N, C-alpha and C positions, 0 to 999 in steps of 0.2 A: 463453608467456601463454595461459591459457584462455579459454573465452568468458565464465566469470564475471568475469574479471580486465577483459575489455575492456567489459562491461557497467558495472562499477564506474568505469571510466575515463570513460565518458559521462556517468554520473551526477555523477562530481566536476568534469567541465566545467560542467555544469547548476549545480551547488552553488556554484562560484566566480562563475559568471555572475549569479546571483540575489544574492549578496552584493555584488558591484561594482554591480549596480543599485540596491540598497539604499542604497549610500552615495552615490550620485549626486545632485548638488544639483538643486534644483527648475529652476534656470536651465538646466542641462545637459540635464535631461530634457525640458524644453521645446524646447530646440535641437533635440535627437533627434527626438522627435515630429514638429516641423514638417518635418524634413527627410524622414523617412519618408512623411508624408502628401503632400508633393510628389513622390514616386516615387523618391527618391533614397536606397537602402539605406546604412547606417551600420554602421560596425564594431561589435564587441562592447563592453561596457562594460567588461570586464576589461582588452581591450586599451587602452581610452582612459586607464584608470586607471594602466595601466603607463606609458604615454607621458609623463603627469603627473609620475610618479616619475622617468623617466628625464631629464626636463629639470632636476629637483630636483638628482639625483645627479650630473650633469655641470656643474651650475652654468652652464648654457648661457645666454647672453644674445643670440645670434643664430641663429635657428631658421627653417627653412624647410618648410611643409608644402604637399605638393604632390600632388594628386588629384582626382578628379571629384567634388564636393561633400561634401569631407571635413570636413564641419561640426562634428561632435562631436570630431574629432581637434584642430581648431582652437581649440574651446573648453576642451579640456583642457590644450592647450600654452600657452595664456593664463594658465590657473590655475597651471600649473607656473613660468611665469616670473614670477609674483607681482609685477607692476608693474616687472620690469626689462627691459631691451633691447628686441629687436624681433623681431617674428612676421612673416614674407613668406608668403602663401599664394597659391598659383599653381593656377589652374583653367582648362581650355580650353573648358568649356561654359559657355553662357550662364546656364543654370538654376543651376549649381552656384555660379558666381560671384555671382549675384544672392544667393544664400542666405549666402553667406560674408560679402558686403558688407553684408548685413542685420544680421548677427551683429556685425560690427567696428562698425557705426554704434551699436549697442546698448552695446557695451562700450568705446566710446570714452569714455565719461563715468565708467566705473567703474575703469578702469586706467590706469597710466602707461606701460605697455608700447606702443611703437610699433607700429601695425597696420597692414600693407600687404597689400591685395588686387590680384592681377594676372590678367587674363584672357589667358592665352597658352598655347601648348604647352611641354612641358619642354624639347624640343629646341632650341626658338627662344630661350626666355628664360634658361636657366640659363648658358649660355656668356656672358651680357652681365653677370653678377654678379662682384665681386671676388673674388679667389683667397684661400684660407685665412683667410677671414672668418667661417665659420659653424661652430658646435659640434655642431649637431645638423641632420639633414635627415630628414624623414619622408615616405614614399612610399606612395600608395594610388590606387585607381581603374583607368583604363584601363589595359591591357596595355603600350600605348607609353610610359607614363610609367617604368617600371621601368628599363628599358637606358638610357634617355636620362639619368636620375638617376645612375646608377651610372657611366657614362661620364664624367660632370662631377664626381663625388664627390670623387676624389684631388686635384683642383684647388681645390674649393669648401672642404673641410673644413680645419681646423686639425690638427695632430697630436693624437692620441686623440679626434678628433672621431668622431661615430657616425652612420651612415645606417640607417635603419630601415625595412624593407620589410613592409608588412602584406598579409593575404590572399595569402600566399606558397602557399597549397594552392589557390587559385582556386576557392574554394568559397562565396564571399560572394553572387555573383550568383543570383537566383531561377532563371536558365536554365543554370546549372552542371549537367555531369553527372558528378558526383564530384569533378572537379578534377584535381589532379596525382596523387591516389589512383587513379585511374581510366585505365589505359593507353588506352582507347578514347576518352576525352575529348580530342578534338583542337581545342577551341575555341582562340581566340587567347590567352586569359588562362592558360589551362593549359599551353600549348607554350611560353609566354614565361616563366612561373614555372619549367619545368623547367630551360629554359636559363639562367635567372637563377640560380639555386642552383648548377649548375654552375660557372658564371662566377664568382661571387663566393667561393665556398668555394676555387676554386683560385687566387685571385688573392693574391699573396704580399705585397701592399702593405696588406692588411687581415686582421685576425682576424676571424672570424665565428663565430655560433651559431644554431641554428635552435629556436625557441621554440614550444611547442604551447598558445600564447594565443590567443583569439579563432579566427579561420580560419588561423592560421599566422602568425608573424612572424620575419623573418631580420634579425639585427643585425650589422652589420659596422663595426668599430673601426680607423680608420686608424692604421698603425704609426708 
């Protein structure tokens, strides 16, 4: 692939992102802007749009959103549930969980979906949940969330349930130094994502695929 092709790929990413932003509802835009103003970076619009579609494609009714201030992801997952089932949002940071609780307070009057916000770390909270009770888990935020979520995923997911890891290239943070793509980036997130990719792709209990959406998404379906 030559330099022109790489340039065109970057332009394509920008085009897709602009289209997704244009589709974003005023409520979702306000949610994302509020989180950004609060200093919590949000994932790409195309990524959020894909999460919405995944909920609908899998006919999920029990979903977990795990991450630091993953407010826009929570908004899109609620949209995808479309009044069905339950969304459990788990965040270990006080600022992040406050944003999610504010979102859920606003959405509570607009949806019949049961909304639950929990302030806890992934490794403490996930083992408490019922086995084979979830169809979709979405993981974002701190590096520590990813391994803890995948450790519990075989137990928590129903057969054919999906776990989605966002920002697997570790490029979302303003402090990222190239993420997974740069071997010199030895930040906690970059190191964790390199290990996660190898762990998930070699796990025979899952079928997985790496998707170049947002800052990278890894999707793994329980066999």
